C-alpha positions in Angstrom: -22.3 9.7 17.7 -24.8 9.5 14.8 -23.3 6.1 13.7 -23.6 4.8 17.2 -27.2 5.9 17.4 -28.0 4.2 14.1 -26.3 1.0 15.3 -28.5 1.1 18.5 -31.6 1.7 16.5 -30.9 -1.2 14.1 -30.3 -3.6 17.1 -33.6 -2.5 18.7 -35.8 -2.8 15.7 -34.3 -6.3 14.9 -35.2 -7.6 18.3 -37.8 -10.4 18.4 -39.3 -8.9 21.6 -39.9 -5.6 19.9 -41.8 -7.3 17.0 -43.8 -9.5 19.4 -44.8 -6.5 21.5 -45.9 -4.6 18.4 -48.1 -7.5 17.4 -49.6 -7.6 20.9 -50.2 -3.9 20.7 -52.1 -4.2 17.4 -54.2 -7.0 18.8 -55.0 -4.9 21.9 -55.8 -1.9 19.6 -58.3 -4.1 17.7 -59.9 -5.3 20.9 -60.1 -1.7 22.3 -61.8 -0.4 19.1 -64.2 -3.3 19.0 -65.2 -2.5 22.6 -65.7 1.2 21.7 -67.9 0.1 18.7 -70.1 -2.2 20.7 -70.5 -0.5 24.1 -72.3 2.7 24.8 -70.3 4.5 27.6 -73.0 7.2 28.0 -75.9 4.8 28.3 -77.7 5.3 31.6 -80.9 3.5 32.1 -83.2 4.0 35.0 -84.8 0.8 36.0 -87.8 0.6 38.3 -88.5 -2.5 40.3 -92.2 -2.8 39.6 -92.7 -5.9 41.7 -91.0 -4.2 44.7 -93.3 -1.1 44.4 -96.4 -3.4 44.2 -95.3 -5.3 47.3 -94.7 -2.0 49.1 -98.1 -0.8 48.2 -99.7 -3.9 49.6 -98.2 -3.1 53.0 -99.4 0.5 53.1 -102.3 1.8 55.2 -104.5 4.0 53.0 -106.0 5.5 56.1 -102.6 7.0 57.0 -102.0 10.2 55.0 -98.2 9.6 54.6 -98.8 6.0 53.5 -101.5 7.2 51.1 -99.1 9.7 49.5 -96.5 7.0 49.1 -99.1 4.6 47.6 -100.2 7.2 45.0 -96.6 8.0 44.0 -95.7 4.3 43.7 -98.9 3.6 41.7 -98.2 6.5 39.4 -94.6 5.2 38.8 -96.0 1.8 38.1 -98.5 3.0 35.5 -96.1 5.3 33.8 -93.4 2.6 33.6 -95.9 0.2 32.1 -97.0 2.7 29.5 -93.3 3.5 28.6 -92.5 -0.2 28.4 -95.0 -0.6 25.6 -93.2 2.0 23.5 -90.1 1.6 21.4 -89.8 5.2 20.3 -87.7 7.4 22.6 -89.8 10.5 21.9 -92.9 8.6 23.1 -91.1 7.6 26.3 -90.0 11.1 26.9 -93.5 12.5 26.4 -95.1 9.9 28.7 -92.5 10.8 31.4 -92.9 14.6 31.1 -96.6 15.0 30.1 -98.4 12.0 31.5 -96.8 11.6 34.9 -98.5 14.6 36.5 -101.9 13.7 34.9 -101.8 10.1 36.1 -100.7 11.3 39.6 -103.7 13.8 39.6 -106.0 10.9 38.6 -104.7 8.6 41.4 -104.8 11.5 43.9 -108.4 12.1 43.1 -109.2 8.4 43.1 -107.8 7.8 46.5 -108.1 11.2 48.1 -110.3 13.9 46.7 -112.8 11.7 44.9 -114.3 14.5 42.8 -116.3 13.0 39.9 -116.1 16.1 37.6 -112.4 16.3 38.1 -111.9 12.6 37.4 -113.8 13.0 34.1 -111.7 16.0 33.1 -108.4 14.3 34.0 -109.3 11.1 32.1 -110.2 13.2 29.0 -106.9 15.0 29.2 -105.0 11.7 29.6 -106.8 10.3 26.6 -105.9 13.4 24.6 -102.3 13.2 25.5 -102.1 9.5 24.7 -103.7 10.0 21.3 -101.1 12.8 20.5 -98.3 10.4 21.6 -99.6 7.5 19.6 -99.9 9.8 16.5 -96.3 10.9 17.1 -97.5 14.5 17.3 -94.6 15.7 19.4 -95.0 19.2 17.8 -98.3 19.6 19.7 -96.4 19.5 23.0 -93.6 21.7 21.8 -96.0 24.4 20.5 -97.9 24.1 23.8 -94.8 24.6 25.8 -93.6 27.4 23.5 -96.9 29.3 24.0 -96.7 29.0 27.7 -93.2 30.3 27.7 -94.2 33.3 25.6 -97.1 34.0 27.9 -94.8 34.0 30.9 -92.3 36.2 29.0 -94.8 39.0 28.6 -95.3 39.4 32.3 -91.7 38.5 33.5 -89.1 40.8 35.1 -85.8 41.5 33.4 -84.0 38.7 35.2 -86.5 36.0 34.2 -86.9 37.4 30.7 -83.3 36.4 29.8 -84.0 32.8 31.0 -87.4 32.6 29.3 -86.0 34.0 26.1 -83.3 31.3 26.0 -86.0 28.6 26.6 -88.1 30.0 23.8 -85.2 29.8 21.4 -84.5 26.2 22.3 -88.0 25.1 21.6 -88.0 27.1 18.4 -84.8 25.4 17.4 -86.5 22.0 18.1 -89.4 22.9 15.8 -87.3 24.4 13.1 -85.1 21.3 12.9 -87.8 18.7 13.4 -86.0 17.1 16.4 -88.7 15.6 18.6 -87.6 14.3 22.0 -85.3 11.4 21.0 -82.5 11.3 23.7 -80.4 9.2 21.3 -80.3 12.3 19.0 -77.3 14.4 20.0 -79.1 17.7 19.2 -82.0 16.7 21.4 -79.6 15.7 24.1 -77.9 19.2 23.9 -81.3 20.9 24.1 -82.4 18.8 27.1 -79.1 19.5 28.9 -79.4 23.2 28.4 -83.0 23.2 29.6 -82.1 21.0 32.6 -79.3 23.4 33.8 -80.8 26.8 32.9 -82.6 27.5 36.2 -79.6 26.7 38.3 -77.3 28.6 36.0 -79.3 31.9 36.2 -79.8 31.5 39.9 -76.0 31.4 40.4 -75.3 34.1 37.9 -77.8 36.5 39.6 -76.7 35.6 43.2 -74.7 38.4 44.8 -72.1 36.3 46.7 -71.1 32.7 45.9 -69.5 30.1 48.1 -66.4 28.2 46.7 -68.6 25.2 45.8 -71.1 27.5 44.1 -68.3 29.1 42.1 -67.0 25.8 41.0 -70.5 24.6 40.1 -71.0 27.8 38.0 -67.8 27.2 36.1 -69.0 23.6 35.4 -72.4 25.0 34.2 -70.7 27.6 32.0 -68.6 24.9 30.3 -71.5 22.6 29.8 -73.6 25.5 28.3 -70.9 26.6 25.9 -70.2 23.1 24.7 -73.9 22.3 24.1 -74.5 25.7 22.4 -71.6 24.9 20.0 -73.2 21.5 19.3 -76.5 23.2 18.4 -74.9 26.0 16.3 -72.5 23.7 14.4 -74.5 20.4 14.5 -71.6 18.2 15.4 -71.8 15.2 17.7 -68.9 15.6 20.0 -70.2 13.1 22.6 -70.2 10.1 20.3 -68.3 7.5 22.3 -68.4 4.8 19.6 -65.9 6.5 17.3 -62.3 6.7 16.4 -62.2 10.2 17.6 -63.3 9.0 21.1 -60.5 6.4 21.2 -57.9 9.0 20.1 -59.2 11.5 22.7 -58.5 8.9 25.4 -55.3 7.6 23.8 -53.0 8.1 26.8 -55.5 6.3 29.1 -56.2 3.4 26.7 -52.6 2.8 25.5 -50.4 4.6 28.1 -49.4 1.2 29.6 -48.1 0.0 26.3 -46.1 3.2 25.8 -44.5 2.5 29.2 -43.9 -1.2 28.3 -42.1 -0.2 25.1 -40.0 2.4 27.0 -38.9 0.2 29.9 -38.2 -2.7 27.5 -35.8 -0.6 25.5 -34.2 1.4 28.3 -34.0 -1.6 30.6 -32.0 -3.7 28.1 -30.0 -1.3 26.0 -27.0 -1.3 28.5 -27.5 -4.5 30.5 -27.6 -6.7 27.4 -24.2 -5.5 26.3 -22.8 -6.8 29.6 -24.8 -10.0 29.6 -23.7 -10.9 26.0 -20.2 -9.7 26.5 -20.4 -7.2 23.6 -19.5 -4.3 25.9 -15.9 -5.2 25.5 -16.2 -5.0 21.7 -17.8 -1.5 22.0 -15.0 -0.3 24.4 -12.3 -1.4 21.9 -13.7 1.1 19.4 -12.3 4.7 19.4 -15.1 6.0 21.5 -15.0 7.3 25.1 -17.2 5.5 27.6 -19.2 8.6 28.1 -19.9 8.9 24.3 -21.1 5.2 24.2 -23.4 5.8 27.1 -24.7 9.1 25.6 -25.4 7.4 22.3 -27.5 4.8 24.1 -29.3 7.4 26.2 -30.1 9.5 23.1 -31.4 6.4 21.4 -33.8 5.9 24.3 -34.9 9.6 24.2 -35.3 9.5 20.5 -37.4 6.3 20.6 -39.9 7.6 23.1 -41.6 10.1 20.8 -41.0 7.8 17.8 -42.8 4.9 19.5 -45.7 7.2 20.4 -46.0 8.3 16.8 -45.9 4.7 15.5 -48.5 3.6 18.1 -50.8 6.6 17.1 -50.5 5.8 13.4 -51.3 2.1 14.0 -54.3 3.1 16.1 -55.6 5.5 13.4 -55.3 2.7 10.8 -56.8 0.0 13.0 -59.5 2.2 14.5 -60.4 3.7 11.1 -61.0 0.2 9.7 -63.2 -0.8 12.6 -64.9 2.5 13.5 -64.5 4.5 10.4 -62.6 7.7 9.7 -65.6 10.0 9.4 -65.3 11.4 13.0 -61.8 12.7 12.6 -63.1 16.0 11.4 -65.2 16.4 14.6 -63.3 18.8 16.9 -62.4 18.5 20.6 -64.0 21.2 22.7 -62.2 22.5 25.8 -63.4 25.3 28.1 -60.8 27.8 29.3 -62.0 29.1 32.6 -59.3 31.8 32.8 -60.3 33.3 29.5 -64.0 32.3 29.9 -64.0 31.0 26.3 -64.5 27.8 24.4 -61.4 26.3 22.7 -62.0 24.4 19.5 -59.2 22.0 18.7 -58.5 19.5 15.9 -58.4 15.9 17.2 -54.8 15.3 16.0 -53.6 18.6 17.5 -55.3 17.7 20.8 -53.6 14.2 20.7 -50.2 15.9 20.2 -50.9 18.3 23.1 -52.0 15.5 25.5 -49.1 13.3 24.6 -46.7 16.2 25.1 -48.2 16.7 28.6 -47.5 13.1 29.4 -44.0 13.1 27.8 -42.1 14.0 31.0 -43.6 10.9 32.7 -42.2 8.6 30.0 -38.9 10.4 29.8 -38.3 10.3 33.6 -39.3 6.6 33.8 -37.1 5.8 30.8 -34.1 7.5 32.4 -34.7 5.7 35.7 -34.9 2.4 33.9 -31.7 3.3 31.9 -29.9 4.0 35.2 -31.0 0.7 36.7 -30.0 -1.2 33.6 -26.5 0.3 33.8 -26.0 -0.2 37.5 -27.6 -3.6 38.1 -26.6 -5.0 34.6 -29.9 -6.9 34.9 -32.8 -6.2 32.4 -35.4 -8.0 34.6 -34.4 -6.0 37.7 -34.4 -2.7 35.9 -37.8 -3.3 34.3 -39.4 -4.6 37.5 -38.0 -1.8 39.8 -39.2 0.8 37.3 -42.7 -0.5 37.2 -42.8 -0.7 41.0 -41.5 2.9 41.1 -44.3 3.9 38.8 -47.0 2.2 40.9 -45.6 3.6 44.1 -45.5 7.1 42.5 -49.2 6.9 41.7 -50.0 5.9 45.3 -47.9 8.8 46.6 -49.6 11.3 44.3 -53.0 10.1 45.6 -51.9 10.3 49.2 -50.7 13.9 48.7 -54.0 14.8 47.1 -56.0 13.2 49.9 -54.0 14.2 52.9 -51.9 17.2 51.8 -48.6 15.6 53.0 -46.2 18.5 52.6 -42.9 16.7 53.0 -43.7 14.8 49.8 -44.2 18.0 47.7 -40.9 17.5 45.9 -41.6 13.9 44.9 -41.2 13.5 41.1 -44.7 12.1 40.4 -46.3 15.3 41.7 -44.6 17.3 39.0 -44.2 15.2 35.9 -47.7 15.4 34.5 -48.5 18.5 32.5 -51.7 17.5 30.8 -53.6 20.0 32.9 -51.9 22.8 30.9 -53.1 21.2 27.6 -56.7 20.9 28.8 -56.9 24.2 30.6 -57.5 22.6 34.0 -56.1 23.6 37.4 -52.9 21.9 38.6 -54.2 19.5 41.2 -51.1 20.1 43.3 -51.1 23.9 42.9 -47.4 23.9 41.8 -46.1 26.4 39.3 -44.8 25.2 36.0 -41.4 26.6 36.7 -41.1 24.7 40.0 -42.2 21.4 38.3 -39.6 21.9 35.6 -36.9 22.6 38.2 -37.8 19.5 40.2 -37.8 17.3 37.0 -34.5 18.8 35.9 -32.9 18.1 39.3 -34.1 14.4 39.3 -32.8 13.8 35.8 -29.5 15.5 36.6 -28.9 13.4 39.7 -30.0 10.1 38.0 -27.8 10.7 34.9 -24.9 11.9 37.1 -25.0 8.6 39.1 -25.3 6.6 35.8 -22.3 8.2 34.1 -20.1 8.0 37.1 -20.9 4.3 37.7 -20.5 3.4 34.0 -17.1 5.2 33.6 -15.7 3.4 36.7 -17.2 0.0 36.1 -14.7 -2.8 35.6 -15.5 -4.8 32.5 -12.5 -7.2 32.5 -14.4 -10.1 33.9 -17.5 -9.6 31.7 
């Protein structure tokens, strides 16, 4: 058996198609890593159409109270946008958004509504003061001001609000201690801003007596976000860096899953059929081996090559990605939140990659065995490969249909059971099946497929091949 497997492996690795596919994969890996290096996946820019706002304001009637309010808001947005557009520093843009908007709105409200001269003077003085602080990059002035306001509120707050205010105070103290400013491109600033953004909603849900299902799900999301961002601040690691080798490896199955599948169907779809097409099957059958042993050797070769190909592809990606993106982010962990245990899981990137690939392994095994069966029965490599890919596409469609429409008679379809990545990422099974049921379904499919394959191969007439 071992000698037969060695013989099969030699034949596969000597194939020109295998070498060509590997070269194509390396080129694809290079392209993928270049894209990760040059594109920011997290970049979200809010663009305001100034010309459109100006046109809208021209059509508004300032004698109408609703139109006047719209006019003031639009005018404020225009002025704030123009101020931000002059700045290159992210901290300055943040401060203009958060500390000047209300002042400029108050100025415009007074100009077009209240028309109080003393108030106009005071507002303009305050705007000038804030602009001077922003131009001097004195972001600490605003942080200390906010910190003092929070402390004043804390002294007179009830127990429920004190917990929230205490957390906000610690965040601003962290900002000062670490000289962070308000640069959204800084991952520590982003973590602080995210925690501050969600804190009111989080404590409102925590302190609510009864939650709806949607509120419970939202609370779990908030808990996960909070724990991850607290970890970022405590350990000062940038886990959201999308322009890194770590990010590529984290998304390895999504980025390179198609290539894994191509390798598998190329091997399993030709390993039997080529023997018939070339006539070498007669030579194999003259050896002192039973037909079932020959077929088993080929099947074991396919099953052995599936994890081997995944390992080779992963190593190639590490080398290619490291040369393009650098190896420095490989020590940054993957953070996963376990809702059941209400705890944060810290995982090494390579351990995470192994877990995710293990979760996807049943997909590749089942598709490999299906293609192996088709190769044996049809004796056509092209037919086996084409039908397997079609089956994979149809399987994805069926899975989506079941998720959308809860079609119960499809509950035993294989694609609803062959993906175990949810176990590796501590998520809920989207189809609500138990692991045992999924394993039984996969086992039954494989048993039937292999049973048909062996029966057909043992009875097949090879005299005219």
